[in-house]
C-alpha positions in Angstrom: 25.4 100.5 51.1 27.4 99.2 54.1 31.1 99.4 53.8 33.1 96.1 54.0 35.7 95.4 56.7 34.1 97.7 59.2 34.7 96.6 62.8 33.1 98.6 65.6 33.7 97.8 69.3 30.4 97.7 71.1 29.9 96.2 74.4 30.2 93.9 77.3 32.9 91.3 77.3 34.7 92.6 74.3 31.9 92.4 71.8 32.5 93.5 68.2 29.7 94.3 65.8 30.1 93.7 62.1 27.8 95.0 59.3 25.8 92.6 57.2 28.5 92.7 54.5 31.0 91.4 57.0 29.3 88.0 57.0 31.0 87.1 53.7 34.4 87.7 55.4 33.6 85.4 58.3 32.0 82.5 56.3 33.9 82.8 53.0 30.5 82.7 51.2 29.4 85.6 49.1 26.0 87.1 49.9 23.9 87.0 46.8 20.2 87.2 45.7 20.7 84.1 43.5 20.0 81.2 45.8 20.7 78.7 43.0 24.2 80.1 42.6 24.8 79.3 46.3 23.4 75.8 46.0 25.5 75.0 43.0 28.8 76.2 44.5 31.3 73.3 44.7 32.7 74.9 47.9 29.3 74.8 49.6 28.6 71.3 48.5 31.9 70.0 49.8 31.6 71.8 53.2 27.9 71.1 54.0 27.3 67.7 55.8 24.4 66.6 53.5 23.6 63.4 55.5 23.3 65.5 58.7 21.2 68.0 57.0 18.8 65.3 55.8 18.6 64.0 59.4 17.8 67.6 60.6 15.1 67.9 58.0 13.6 64.6 59.0 13.5 65.5 62.7 12.1 69.0 61.8 9.3 67.3 59.9 8.6 64.8 62.7 8.2 67.6 65.3 6.1 69.7 62.9 3.7 66.8 62.2 3.7 64.8 65.5 4.4 67.1 68.4 1.5 67.2 70.9 0.9 70.9 70.1 1.1 72.7 66.8 4.3 74.8 66.4 4.8 77.2 63.5 7.9 76.8 61.2 9.4 80.2 62.3 9.4 79.2 65.9 11.0 75.9 65.2 13.7 77.4 63.1 14.5 80.1 65.7 14.7 77.5 68.4 17.0 75.3 66.3 19.3 78.3 65.8 19.3 79.2 69.5 20.0 75.6 70.5 22.9 75.4 68.0 24.5 78.5 69.4 23.8 77.8 73.1 25.6 74.5 72.8 28.9 76.2 71.7 29.8 78.3 74.8 28.0 80.5 77.4 28.5 83.7 75.4 27.4 82.8 71.9 23.7 83.5 71.2 21.1 84.3 68.6 20.0 87.9 68.9 16.6 88.9 67.6 15.4 92.4 67.4 14.8 93.0 71.2 18.0 91.2 72.2 20.1 93.4 69.9 18.4 96.6 71.2 19.3 95.5 74.8 22.9 94.9 73.8 23.1 98.5 72.5 21.5 100.0 75.6 24.2 98.6 77.8 26.9 100.7 76.2 25.1 103.9 77.3 24.9 102.7 81.0 21.1 103.0 81.0 18.8 100.0 80.9 15.9 98.5 82.8 16.0 95.6 85.2 17.6 94.6 88.5 21.2 95.5 87.9 23.0 92.2 87.8 25.5 90.7 85.3 24.6 87.0 84.9 25.8 83.8 83.1 24.6 80.2 82.9 26.1 77.4 85.0 24.7 73.8 85.0 21.2 75.0 84.1 21.1 77.7 86.7 21.7 81.5 86.4 24.9 82.5 88.2 25.4 86.1 89.3 28.7 87.3 87.9 28.3 90.6 89.8 25.7 92.9 91.1 26.2 96.4 89.7 26.9 99.2 92.2 23.9 101.2 93.5 21.2 99.1 91.8 18.2 97.2 93.2 20.0 93.9 93.2 23.1 95.3 95.0 21.0 97.1 97.6 18.9 93.9 98.2 22.0 91.9 99.1 22.5 89.9 95.9 26.2 88.8 95.8 28.6 87.6 93.1 28.5 83.8 92.9 24.9 83.5 93.9 23.0 80.9 91.9 19.4 81.9 91.0 17.1 78.9 91.3 13.7 80.4 90.6 12.1 83.6 89.4 8.7 84.5 90.8 8.3 80.8 91.7 9.2 79.5 88.2 12.2 77.2 88.2 15.2 78.5 86.2 16.3 74.9 85.3 15.5 74.3 81.7 15.3 78.0 80.7 17.9 79.5 78.3 19.9 82.4 79.6 18.0 84.9 77.4 14.6 83.5 78.7 15.7 83.9 82.3 16.9 87.5 81.6 13.6 88.2 79.9 11.8 87.2 83.1 13.9 89.5 85.2 13.2 92.4 83.0 10.0 94.5 83.4 8.5 97.8 84.1 10.3 99.9 86.7 8.5 99.7 90.0 7.3 96.1 89.5 8.6 93.5 92.0 10.1 90.1 91.3 11.1 87.4 93.8 14.4 85.5 93.4 15.3 82.3 95.2 19.0 82.0 95.5 21.5 79.3 96.4 24.5 80.8 98.2 27.7 79.0 99.2 27.8 78.5 102.9 24.0 78.8 103.4 22.1 75.6 104.2 18.7 77.0 102.9 17.7 78.9 99.8 17.6 82.7 100.2 14.6 84.6 99.0 14.9 88.2 97.7 12.0 90.4 96.6 13.4 93.1 94.4 11.7 96.1 92.8 12.7 96.6 89.2 14.1 100.0 88.3 15.6 101.9 85.4 19.3 101.2 85.8 21.6 104.2 85.3 25.2 103.2 85.9 27.9 105.8 86.5 31.0 104.0 85.3 33.5 106.2 87.1 33.4 107.3 90.8 36.2 109.1 92.6 37.3 110.0 96.1 40.5 111.5 97.5 41.8 109.5 100.4 44.2 110.4 103.2 47.8 111.0 102.0 46.7 112.5 98.7 45.9 109.0 97.3 43.2 109.0 94.7 40.5 106.3 94.7 38.8 105.5 91.4 35.9 103.1 91.2 35.3 101.7 87.8 31.9 99.9 87.8 31.9 98.9 84.2 33.4 99.9 80.9 31.1 102.2 78.9 32.0 104.2 75.8 33.2 107.2 77.8 34.8 105.5 80.8 38.4 106.2 79.7 37.7 109.9 79.0 35.9 110.3 82.4 38.9 108.7 84.2 41.3 111.1 82.5 39.2 114.1 83.4 39.2 113.0 87.1 43.0 112.6 87.0 43.6 116.0 85.4 41.4 117.6 88.1 43.4 116.0 90.9 46.7 116.9 89.3 45.6 120.6 89.0 44.4 120.7 92.6 47.2 119.0 94.5 50.0 116.5 94.4 48.7 113.0 93.6 50.9 110.6 95.5 49.2 107.3 94.4 46.1 105.8 92.8 43.8 103.0 93.7 42.0 101.6 90.7 39.0 99.6 92.0 37.6 97.1 89.4 36.1 94.6 91.8 32.7 93.3 90.5 33.3 95.0 87.2 31.8 92.7 84.6 33.6 94.4 81.6 32.1 96.3 78.7 33.5 98.2 75.8 36.9 96.9 74.8 38.1 100.2 73.5 37.4 101.9 76.8 39.7 99.3 78.6 42.4 100.2 76.1 42.1 103.9 76.8 42.3 103.2 80.6 45.6 101.2 80.2 46.9 103.8 77.8 46.4 106.4 80.5 49.2 104.8 82.6 51.7 103.3 80.1 53.6 105.1 77.3 54.7 102.2 75.1 54.2 98.5 74.4 51.3 96.2 73.8 48.1 96.5 75.7 46.1 93.5 74.5 45.8 91.3 71.4 43.2 88.9 70.1 43.6 85.7 68.1 40.9 83.7 66.3 40.5 81.5 63.2 39.6 84.4 60.9 42.4 86.9 60.1 39.9 89.6 60.9 39.9 88.4 64.5 43.6 89.1 64.9 43.9 92.6 66.4 46.6 94.3 68.4 46.3 97.4 70.6 49.4 99.4 71.3 50.0 102.2 73.8 50.6 105.8 72.6 53.6 107.9 73.8 51.3 110.7 75.2 50.6 109.3 78.7 48.7 111.3 81.3 50.0 109.5 84.4 53.3 107.7 83.6 54.8 107.4 87.0 52.3 107.6 89.9 52.2 104.3 92.0 49.1 102.3 91.3 47.3 99.5 93.1 44.5 97.7 91.2 41.8 95.9 93.2 40.1 92.9 91.6 38.0 89.9 92.8 35.9 87.0 91.4 33.4 89.5 89.9 36.1 91.3 87.8 35.6 90.0 84.2 36.5 90.6 80.6 37.6 94.3 80.0 38.5 94.7 83.7 40.8 91.7 83.3 42.4 93.2 80.2 43.3 96.3 82.3 44.6 94.4 85.3 46.6 92.0 83.1 48.2 94.7 81.0 49.2 96.8 84.0 50.5 93.7 85.7 52.6 92.6 82.7 54.1 96.1 82.3 54.9 96.1 86.1 52.9 99.4 86.2 50.6 98.4 89.1 50.4 96.0 92.0 47.3 93.8 91.7 45.6 93.2 95.0 42.5 91.1 96.0 41.4 87.7 94.8 41.5 85.8 91.5 39.3 87.3 88.7 36.5 85.7 86.8 38.4 84.4 83.8 36.3 85.7 80.8 38.9 85.9 78.0 36.9 85.5 74.8 35.7 88.0 72.2 32.2 88.0 70.8 31.4 89.3 67.3 27.9 90.3 66.4 27.2 89.2 62.9 23.9 90.6 61.4 22.0 88.0 59.4 19.0 90.1 58.6 17.6 93.6 59.3 16.2 92.4 62.7 18.4 89.5 63.7 22.1 88.8 64.4 24.4 86.1 65.7 26.6 86.8 68.6 29.5 84.4 68.1 32.7 83.8 70.1 35.4 84.4 67.4 38.6 85.0 69.3 40.5 84.8 72.6 42.3 87.8 74.0 45.8 87.8 75.6 47.7 90.0 77.9 50.9 91.7 76.6 53.0 88.7 77.9 50.9 86.3 75.9 48.8 85.0 78.8 45.3 83.8 78.0 42.8 84.9 80.7 40.1 82.4 79.5 38.9 80.2 82.4 42.0 81.2 84.4 41.6 84.9 85.3 44.2 87.2 86.7 46.0 86.1 89.9 46.7 89.0 92.2 50.3 89.9 93.2 49.0 90.2 96.7 46.1 88.0 97.7 43.7 89.7 100.1 40.4 88.2 101.0 37.5 90.6 101.8 36.6 91.3 105.4 35.6 94.2 107.6 38.2 96.3 109.3 37.6 96.0 113.0 39.7 98.4 115.2 41.0 96.9 118.4 39.2 98.0 121.6 42.4 97.8 123.7 43.5 101.3 125.0 46.9 102.4 125.9 48.0 105.2 128.3 50.5 107.7 127.0 53.0 109.9 128.6 50.7 112.9 128.3 48.1 111.0 130.4 50.4 110.7 133.4 49.9 113.3 136.2 52.7 115.9 136.4 54.2 114.9 133.0 56.7 117.4 131.5 55.3 119.6 128.8 56.7 119.5 125.2 58.9 122.6 124.8 57.5 123.2 121.3 54.0 123.4 122.8 50.9 121.8 121.3 51.4 120.7 117.7 48.5 120.2 115.3 49.5 118.6 112.1 46.2 119.2 110.2 43.7 122.0 110.0 40.0 121.3 110.5 39.2 121.0 106.8 41.9 118.4 106.3 40.8 116.5 109.3 37.2 116.3 108.1 38.4 115.0 104.7 40.5 112.4 106.5 37.6 111.3 108.6 35.5 110.8 105.5 38.1 108.7 103.8 38.8 106.8 107.0 35.1 105.8 107.1 35.3 104.5 103.5 38.5 102.5 104.2 37.2 101.1 107.5 34.3 99.4 105.8 36.5 97.7 103.2 39.5 95.5 104.2 40.8 95.1 100.7 40.7 98.8 100.1 42.4 99.3 103.5 45.2 97.0 102.5 45.6 98.8 99.1 45.7 102.2 100.8 48.2 101.0 103.4 50.5 99.7 100.6 50.4 103.0 98.7 51.0 105.0 101.9 54.1 103.0 102.5 55.4 103.6 99.0 54.7 107.3 99.4 56.6 107.6 102.7 59.6 105.8 101.3 59.6 107.7 98.0 62.0 110.7 97.6 60.3 113.9 98.7 59.4 116.3 95.9 60.6 119.8 96.5 59.3 123.0 94.9 61.6 126.0 94.4 60.9 129.4 92.9 64.6 130.0 92.2 67.2 128.3 90.2 70.8 127.9 91.3 73.4 129.2 88.9 
């Protein structure tokens, strides 16, 4: 038998899954086998809009008897439930067996498809973000693109789940997307080959100046642990002077993973809290005293594709003055979805709460505003050349001789990091900021002796 009051963080956009017994807590109605007991309950009779139910029954019967094609009762009921939930907000949905399985797959970072996080806007499918190193990202799909058609079939009129279903398919099979993009006069066409998507949630690189670069692509179950392992490795190998936490185009994921990431950098205080109509929706997450990286300077990169759990991290670090937020305003997805099973094969994903940053800011439809706004562009070095003293004929030699500040191995590492920074202006600005902080910080000295 399932235990009551069990809440288990699951996935994407701070989703919480409740067992079947949890439905009684959400609806204040006991689950029972005796249907007559439910119907005779005074509380139910008072709350149910009987006249509206009669209208629904009448319309249901009219469709069943008069629609041009015969539709079975199960399909009509399922469609009625879907329509009811879809009209609430973009994130509430009716999950049948396949939908719930897809939801669980996302937590492991392995699923089939194109590799894009999507939402619905004015009847079209909007790309929230393409996931790094996936077919969609390699094909050139961008955050903010509006998908107009899929293999020639218009998206207008489809539900989000129906559109997602069309984009799914066997790995290796192609699909053509027509996309409307801001600034483009004509529709753009992309033919993309589906693949099994395996997303590495944490990628790292050591940049010049002993500044660590961490790319968080999404929040999976082990993201926080993987981040901490990378930080420990850097701390053991060398002095870590600063950290760039890149959460651009990160659509979110497991709420608990976001909490662990924040807890890695702060040692006290609130990380995030949620508020909803049900007391079970009111949850607070506090930092623990044991902090892996309590004082290293941090720059967090965000953009319009940073949503949900990534906004929780950015907002918490910003409120605690633990990091400088750089980039552009985030997506603004500040609601919590709870998955409520209604049978062995179906569940309702319902928006049940909003989450707030430690200072009480709601992210919903607002997002996180960076401390330093930096639009994305390409770093283009100037072609202008300058002559130096050493280029002049007959110049005096330096009495110290030729000085080389780096050995060849360090130079190769610097060239590699320079190439990464050169392609990315926002990263370039974040790195420059941290280099400035490092230069101005008191120098750390190591001594093997202690003065008496």
